[in-house]
N, C-alpha and C positions, 0 to 999 in steps of 0.2 A: 503493499500500499504507500503511497504516496506518502503521507504526514508523518509515518514509520521511518522512510528511508531520509526525510529533509529534517525530519526532527533528532536524526545522528550526527554524529559529528567528526564523521569517517574520512580519511583522507583522499578517498576516491570522490566523493561528494565534492572536493576541492576542484577537481579535476574537471567535475561535469558542470560545476561553475565556470571555470576558465574559460570553457568551448562553448560555453553557453554565452556569455562577453562575447569573445570573439565572432560568433556567430551575427552578433548584432551590430560588434562593429564595422564586420569584415565587407559590407558595401563603402563602408565611409573611408578605409581604409585602404580599400583599391582604388575607387575613384572619389575621391572626396571634392566636398561641395566648394562652393565657391563663400560663401557665404557662413562667417563664425557663429560660435554660442554665443553672444555679448557684445554691445557695441565697445571698439577699443576706446570708448570716451568716460567710462563709467570705471574704468581699472584705479587705484590707488597709484601711488608714483613706484612701489614694488612693482605692480601687477605692469605695468604701464613698463618697467625695466624688463622684465624675466619673461611677461608670458607675449606682448604685443611683437617682438619678434616672431615669435613659430606663427603669425598669423602669415607669413611669405611662406611657410612652407605647410601646407592643409592636412596633407599624411603625418609629418611626425608630431601636429598637432591633436590631429584624432589617435594618435599609439599611445602618448602620454595622457590623454582623456582616459583611454582605456584601461591604465596603470594606475591612475589617481583614484577612477572609482574602483577597481578591486581592490587598493590598499585601503581607503576609506572603509568598504563594507568588511575589511578584514579588522579592520581596527573597529568598528562596532561590535563584531562577534568575541573580538578578547575584552571588549570590554562588558560584553554580559557574562562570559566565561569567568571573571574576574570578581564580579559585584554578583552574582546570582539574582541578577531582577526578575529572568525569564525562568518558567519551573525546569527548564535542559537546557545544556549544552547544545547546541543548536549552528545550523549555517542558515537558519530564518533571513536575520539578520541582512545578511551579506546575499541571498537572493535579491530579499525586495529590494534591497537598496538599487542595485544594478540594473532592474523591471524599473523603477522610477528615475531614475537620472539618465538611462540607456533609451529610452522608448522614443524620444524624435531625437530624429539625424541630425538638426542642430545643435543638440544640447551634448552630441559623442566628440569635441572637440574642447579642448583645455580653452579654460577661459578663468577670469580674473572670481569670477564665482567659486566653481572650481576648487581654484588654488587656495581661497580665504577658508571654504568650510573641512578643509583638513586640518586647519590648525583653529576651528570650532572646534572637532571632536577632540582635539589633545586636550584642549579646555575644559571638556568633558569628564575626562579623565584626571585632569587637577583637581577637578571640583569633588568630583566622586570618593577623592582619596579623601576631602573633610569628614565625613558624614560620623556623626559619635567622633570624635577626638573633641579630646576638654582641652588641651594646651593650645596655644597660640600657633597659627599656624600660617608659614609662607604661601602656601598654595596660592593663594587667591590673588599674589603679590605677579606669581608667572602667570597666574589667568589672565590678569589683567595684562600684561605684555603681550602674551598669547594672541589676546583677541584684539588688540593695537596694530599687530602683525596683520591680521587676518584683515583689519579694517585697512591698512595699506597695500594690499594685494587691491582689496575689493571695497571700494567706499561707500556702498549703501549697506554694509555689515557694521557701522557702525549701530543699527537701531536694532542690534546682537549682544551688544554691550549690558543690557538692563539686564541680563539674565546672570550676572555674577551675583547680583543683591538679591537678584529674587532666591538664589542657591543661600545666600550668605539668612535671608529671612527663614527656608525651611531645613537650615542643616545646622546652625550654628546659633550657639548663644549670643547676647551683644555684646559682643566685644569692641569697643568701639577703634584699634587698631585696624582691626580687619576688614571695616568699612572704607578704612585710608586706603588701603594695600593697592587694591582694583583702580582705584585713581593711580598713583604712581605709577604701577607696571602699566596701564595705558598708556600714559602721557611719554613715559619712557623712549619707543621707537617714534615720536612725532618731534623729541629732543632733540634726536640724531638727525631726523631731517631737516628742521630749524637750523641746526648747524651747519649742514651743506649748504641749505640756502644763503646761509650769509657768507661761509667760507667761498661763495661760487658768486654772490654781489649779487645776489638774486633778491626780489622784496619778499620778504614774510606773508603777505599780504595773498598772492599764491596758495598760502594751504585753506585760511578762509575759500577761496574763490574755488579751490578744491570741491568741499561739503555743498557749497551756495548751487553749482553745476548740476550738483546728480537733483536735485528739484527743482529746476526747472529747465532741462530736459526733457524732448516729448519721446515716449515710444514710439517704438514702429508696430506695424498691424502686422501679427504673426498668422499664416497659413498654416492647418492642421490639416491632414488629411483624413478620411472617413476612417480609419483602421487607428490609426492615434485616437480620435477621441473616441473611440469605442473603448479602446483596454483602457485610458482614462478615468473613462465613466463606469469602466470595472473597476479600476481601482479605489476611488469614491466612490462605489458601494461596497466596496470590502472595508475601506475604513467608517462609515455609519454600523457594519454589521459589528466588525472591531469593538468602535467604540460601544456600542451597545452592551458587547461580552465582557468588558471592560468595567463596565458600570453596574452590572450583576457580577461580579467578582472580586472587583475589587475589597471589596469588607475581609475578604477570606485571605488576601495577601499579605504576608510581611510586612511590617511598619516601614522596613526600608523598602522595600520592593513600590508601595503605594509613593513615596516621597520624589525615588528614582521617574516615575513616570510622570507625577506633578511637575517635573525639570523637563521633560521633553512635552509636554502639551506648554510648558510657556515657551518653552522653543519654537514652538510650531506657531504659537499666536504670533511669537515676535517675528516671523516669517511671513506670516499674512501682512503682517501691519508693515513692513518692508514694503511690501508687494502693491499694498494699497497707496501708502505716500511718494513711491516711489518708480512712478509705473513706468519709469526706464530698465528697470531692475530686467524685465520682461517675463520669462519663463526661468529668472536664476535663484527666486525663492524655493526652487523644487527644490537645492542640493540641500541649504540649510532644514526646507521643511522635511524632507524625506527624508532625513535620519529619526524623526520624529513619526513621520509615517510607516517607517520600518520595522521599526522595534513594536507600534500597535500590532501589524498585520503580525508578526511575530508570535508576538504575545496571543494572540487568539489563536493561529494553530496552532504553535508549542506546549496551550494548556486547553483545546476544543475536545471533543471524543473524535474519536475513528471511527467515522461513523462514512457510508458512504456518499452522502451532502456534503462535508465537510471536504472529504476527499475530490470531489466533483467539485467543489471550488478552485481547491489548488491546481490540479487539472487544465479547467479553466482558464487561470492564468498563465501557467506554463505553455496553452495550444496560443492565446492572445500574442506570448511574445514569439513565439514561431508565426503567427499570423502577421506582425510585425517585420520578423526578418526577410518573410517572400513577398508582403509590399514592399519591401524596398530592393528587393531584384527583379519583382515582374516589370517593375519599372523603367528597366532595358528595355523590352520590347517597344517595337513600333504601335503609338497609339495608346500607350500609357496603361495595360493590362493590369491597373493596380485598383487595391479596395478605396 
C-alpha cells in the first residue's frame, strides 16, 4: 500500500523521490524556458550578486533549483526526525515539498525566493532547538542573522521576520535579552551592506529604496495550464482535508507537536501576507508557504488510517505529478497536445 511505503524512511524511497524530481525537471533541464521563476528586480543585494548572473544560463539555473529543492526537502525530513512532531519518520515532507514547488515550470529555475527559503528552514532548526530550554540562549541571535541573510537574497522575505517573535511568545519565558537578540542578528548583514556602500562612495539611501521598490513594483499576470490549475486545486483540497484532520486530532498530540504546528501555521499566514501586500512576489510565496503545507499534508498521511480512501488520495497526488510531467512533454507535439 502507498501509505505504508511512503511512511517508511527507507533509502530506496529517497531514490524514488530523486527520480520523481528528475522527471519533473527533465523537460526544463533539456529545453530551458526563457522566463525565469522570479523578477530579477525584487532580489536583495546578495540575490542579485549570486543569482542574477545565472539568468544567462537557464540550464544551470534549472539544475541548481532542483538541487536546492531536494536539499530543502531533505532538511524538512531531518527536522521532523530530530523533533518527532509527526508520528513517524517518513519522507512525506520531501515528497510534498517537491510536488508543491515543482508543479509550475516557471518555478523550476533558481530564484531569489528559493535561495532565501533555504535560510528560513535553517532558522526553523535554530528556533526549534530553544523549546523548553530554561537558560538564556543565543539561538535567536543566529535566527535573526539568518533571516537577515534571507532578506538580502529576497527582499520580500522581510515579512517573515516576525516569525522569530512569534516563536519567542510560544516557546520562551519573558527574558528581555532574547527579545533584543533577533534585532541585533537581523541588522548585522545590513551593517556589512551599509559598510560596503560607504566604502564605495554610494548613497545609503539605496537601502531604503530597496524596500520601497518591492511595494511599488507591479506584478505580472501569470498564465497557467489547465493541468496546473487542477493539480494545485487538488493540493488545496488536501489542505482542507488536512486542516480538518488537524483540528480533530490536535488535542491528542503532545504539547511540543501542537506548538511546532502553530509555528508552521504562522509561517503560512506570513507567506500569504507577503503575497497580499507585495503583488510582485507572484508565486514566490509558495516556497515559504510550501514548508507549512508540506508538513500539514505529511501530518495527515502519517497519522490517518490505512484505508482505501486515503491510499486513493495519495495515489491521485502521484497521478497528478505524472500528468504534469506528461503535460510538459506533450507540449513538444505540433498543435500543443497538452492538457
